[in-house]
N, C-alpha and C positions, 0 to 999 in steps of 0.2 A: 505855648514853648515847648514843653514835654509833650505833649500827643505829637507834636510836631519831628522833636528826635526820635520817637517811637517809630511814624511812620518811614523815617528816613530808614533807620536800620534795619527794615523790614525791608526796604528798595522801592516804596512806594511815595515815591520824590514828587510827583505831581500833588500829590493830598498832603504831600508834608509840606510843599509851599503855599495851599491855601490855608493852612495853621501857622506859618510864619507869617504870613500877611497879617491875618485876623490878629496875632502880638501887636505888629505893629501900629495898629489902632489904639493901642495903650500905652506903647514907647517907641513913640514915632523916629526916635533919636538913636536906639540902644545897639551898640555896634555888634554885638554876639547875632543878634536876630538878622543885623542888615546883612553880615558874613554869612550865615545860614542861608537867607534867601539867596545870595550870589552862587552860593555851593551847589542848593536843589535845582536851578538854574539848570546850571552844568549839567546835573546827572540826569535832568529830565530830557537833555538832548540837546540844549541850547549853550555850548561851550562858551560862543564868542559875547551871548548876554551874560553869563556868569561872569566872566573876565570882567567885563565894564563895569558890571553891580561891586566886585572887588574894588577895583581899583578904584571908585569913588568912594568907598568907604574908608579904604587907605588916604585917598586924598585930601578928604573933608574930615578927617579925627585925628592928624597927627600926637597929639596930645594924650589919647588916651591909652589907658590900661591895656584896654582889649585890642589895641592895633595890632600889638606881636601874632592875635591870633587870626588877624584877616590878612596880616603879611603871610603867616605860613599857608593860610588857604590858597590865596590868589597865585604862590610858588609852586602850590600841587597844580594845580587848573592850567598852570604856562607848563608844566610838565606834559600834561595829558596833550596839550598843544604840540607840544616838540621845542619847547622854546627854552632850550635849559641855560641858557645864558639869564635870560630874565629871569627864569624862576630862581636859580639861584641868586642873584639880587635881592630876594624877593626873601628868601631864607637869612641871607647875611644881615638884611637891615632888621628884621625880627630877633637876630640873637645880639645884635647892640642895643636896638630897644629895651630888650631882657636876656642878659648874658645866662644866666641859670634855664635858660627855655630847651630841656633837651629833647625836645623832637625837632626844633628850628636847626639845632646844630646835626642832627642824625640827617635830615632831608638835603640840611647843606651837601653832608660831608657824602651823602648817595649822588647826587649832582656834579659835584668835583671830580667824583669817579668816573660817572659817566662823560666827563669833558676830558678825560684823563690826564687830571692835576691830583695824581694819587698821593704825593707827599703831602698835597693840604688836605686832603680827604681824611687820612689818615690821623692829623692833626684835628679834625670836627670830630671823627670817632673818640680819638684821646680825650676830647672832652668831655663826650656824651658818657664814657665809662667811669669819670672822674663825678659826674654828675650824678650817678647810678646810688640808690639807697643802698645797695648792695656792698658790703665791708670790701669782698672778696673782690668784686668788679674793682672798685677803686683802687682795692691795692696792686691787682693785676693789670692794670689799666692798659698796658701798652701789647699785652698777650690776647686780651679781648679785642681791643680795638683793630689789632691788625686779623683779627679773624673777621669782625664785621667786615672790614675791606675787601678781605676775601669773600665774603656772600655778595657783597654789592659788586664784585666784577664776575661774579659767576652767574647773577641774577642778569647781569646785563651781557651775557653770553662770551666772556672775556675769560676763556678757561684757561689758559697758560695763563695767565697774568693772574686769575685767581689760586692756581697750584701754586704756584712761586710763593704768593700770600701766605696762603694757608703753612707751607714749608717754613716760612718766616715764624710763622705763630708756635709751631711745636717746636724752631730752633729755640726758641725764647721759653717754654715748658713743653718738654717732649711728654709731660704726665698728662697734657690737657687734651681728652680724649675726642672730646668734640670739634676739635680742629681736627685730627684724624678721618673722624666720619664725613666732617664736609672735603678735607682732598680725596677721598676714596668716590666720591660723587662725583668728581669734576674728572677726576682719571678716568672712572667710568665713562663719560662725557665724551672723552678723547680718544677711547676705544682701550684703554691700558687697566685692561681687567684684572689682569694676575696682579698686578701693583696694587689694584683698588682691593681688592680683596686683603690684603697684606695690612692695608691701612686699620679697615674694618676690625681684623685678629688684632692690630696693635691697640687699638681704640678699646676693645674686651680685656688687655692684659695691662692696661692703665687703671683699673679699676680700685686697684693697691695704693691710688695718689694720697698723701696725706694731706695737700694743699687742695685736693678740687673734689665735689661730691659729683660720683661717678653717675649718679640716677641720672644726671641729665645727659648724659651722651649712650648711659647701657641698653634701653631700649632701642632707640636709633641703630646702635653698631649692630645687635643681634637681626634686626629686620634688615637692614642695607646688607650684612655679611649672605643672609640667607636668599636674600633675593639674588647677588651676585653670582652665590653656589648653581642655583638652577638655572641661571642664563649660562654658567660655566659647561652644562650638558647633564645627560642623565643619569651620569656615573654621581655626580653630586646633589641631585634628587632629594636624597633620604635626609642628607646633612643640612641641606637648607630648608628642607620643610620642619624639622628640629628648631632650626635656629629661630623662624619664623614663628614657632608655637613657644620657644622662651619668651619673645616679645611680648608676645599675649600674656603670659604667666605676668613677666612683672609689670606690666598695664596692662589691665583689663578693660580700659576707658579709649585706649587709644586705636580710633577708627581705621587708620592706614593699616595698621598690621594685619588687621582680619581682612582688608582688601588683598593686602599681599597674598596670606595663605588662600586665601579663596582662589585665587588667581593660580597661584603655584598647583591647588589641588583640579583647579579646573582643567586647566593645558594638561595636566597627566590623564584627565579623562573621568577624575574619583568626583563626578558631577553632585551623589550624593554628601558627600563630605563637603563637596563647595557648598552646599546647601545651607548647608546646617553651620556653617562658616559665616555665611552671610546671613543667615537668620540672629546667631548672637551680637552681629553688627549692628542691626536693627533695634536688638533692646539695647545695644549700648546707645542709640541715636535713633529713633523713631522717625525724626525727621528728616533723614538721609536719603533725599530722591536717590541718590546713586545707587546705591545698597537696596531698595528695594526693585530699581530696574535689573540690578544686576542677578538677584534672586530671582525675579522674572526668568530671564534667559539661563539660568542654569536649570529653573523647572523645566524650563521648553525641552531642555537637553534630555530629561528623563520623561517625557512626555507628557508632563502633568499640566496640559492646558490648562484648564478652568482655574489651577492654582498660579499658573504664569501670567495669566489676565488679571487676578487680584493684585497682585504685587505691581505689575507695570500701569496699573490706574491709578495705585498709591503714589508711584514717582510722578506721575503728571500731574495728579491733584497738588501733590507739594510744588511741582515745576511748572505751571501749566502752557508754558511758552515753550517748552524745551520740544523742539522738531523731533528729536531724534526718541522719544520717549511717544510723541502722537503717533510715528512710526512703529513701533515696536506695539503699542498697544492694536493699532489697527491691524496687524499681522496675528496677536495672538488670536483676535477677536476672528480674524477669518480662520483660524485654524479652528476654533470651538464650534463655529457655524458648520465646518465640514465633519465634524464627529470627533476630530484629534486626530488628523493625518498623523502619518511618521515624524518626529520630533527631532530637532537638532538638523534641521534647512541650513542651506547656504543664504537663502534669501531674507535674513534678518536684517533691518535696516540699519541698525546699530548694536554692535556687538562689543563685548567686554573690553575689545582695542579700541573702541573710541573713547574709553573713559579716562581720564588724565592718571599718568601712571602713578602718582603719591595719592589716589581718591578709588584706583583699579585698576584698570591695565592700561598701560600705555600704546601709543596709536603703531609703533614697532611691533608691538609682541602678539600680533593677532594668532591666538590658538588656531592652530590648523589641525587637521582631521586624521592627520596620519599617526598619533599614538598607536602603540599597538594595544592588543585585546587583552597582554599580560597587564599593561599597565593601568587598564580601564576598570580591570575585572577588581572587585570588591567581592566580599564574602556573599555568594548568592543570597544566604537566608539573610543577614542583617541590612542589607540595600533593600529587600524587598519588604522586609519589616518595618523601615525606614520610610518608604513610599506608601505603605498603607496605614503609615501615623497620619503623614502629611494629605492623603486625602481623606482619611477624615474628619482631621481639623480643619482642611479648608471648607468639608463639605457643609460642615457645623454655622461655617460664615455663611457659606452661600443662602444656605436655608434659614 
C-alpha cells in the first residue's frame, strides 16, 4: 500500500496500480485500496475504467467509514470527464456521510462555483473555513470564504466575477492584503494594469494590520508588484527589479520569485545576472527541471554552449517526456558539434517564453532582441570574470 502511494506521487501510475493489486491479494475488500485502484486506472489513461471502479466501490460499500473518500475521488474523476453535476452529487454525499470532511466541502464549493451557483458555493466555503484548524480563519470565516470563492472563479476564467468577489472580501476586511494581491492578479488579466499596481501597493501598506499575519501576502505582493512595474515599461524596470529582490530576501526558498527576477534580467539582456539567479533557484530546488532548462537557455545567450548542454541534459533527465527539453538538448548538442557558433540564435525550439508564467516566462512575454546595448551592458570586467568562473566550473564537471 505505502509503495503504491509513493509511486503514485512520483506519477508512476502503472507501477502504482501493480502494487495496489498486490495489496488486494491480502485485503480484497479494503475500500481504500479499491479506491486507489480506481484512481490509478484513471491516472494511467483509462478514465472510464477508473470511474466504473469507484462507482462499484461506492455501490457495494455504503455503510463503511471509507466511502466518503471513495465518493470524493469519484467526484474528482467525474470533474475530469466534465460531468460537473454528477461530481457535485458525489461531493455532497460525502459531506452528508461525514459532515466534518473539509476536502469534500471544498470540492463541492468549487463545483458549485463552476455551475454558477455562487451563493451555494460561498456557503460551502464558509463551512470549510469553520472547519479550519486555524483560529483566525474560523473567526473571519466570511472573509476567507469570500476570497476562496474569488480564487475558484479566477481559476475558472471568470475574471469579472472574481474581481467583484475579491472586492467584497476587502470590504469585509480592508486590511486583508491577500485579497488585494488576488484582486490585482485578475485586474491584470482584464488589462487594468494601473489599478492592479495600486492593489499590490495597498497590500504592502496592510502589513501594519493587527488582525492578519502579513507574511502570508508580503512576499506575493512584492513579487507581483515587481512583475507589474516591469510590464509597465522601461522607466519602471529598476523599481520592479528591486521589488523582486525584496521578495527573495523575505523568502529565499520561494522558487517563483527567482523565476520572476531571472525573467526580468533576461528581458533586459543581463544574461550573466539572470544565469546567477537561476543558479540560486537550482540551489533551492535541484529537482526543478524548468530551472535547469532556463539556465541552459541563458548560458546559450552567453555563448557557453558546453555549460548549456549540461543544464539542458539535467532538465531532460528530470523530465524525460518533455518534448521541448528534448528539442533544446538537440539544439545545444548541434551547436557544440559545430564548435560553438554564435549564441543567442532565434531557432531554439523552447524559449523562456514557453514556460508557465508562475514558473518562468508567460507565453505572451517572449523576450525580443530589441533591447538597447546600454540595457545589455554590464561592467565588462565583472561579466567576463563571471563567465570565466563558469567555464572553469563546468570544465571540472566535464572532465
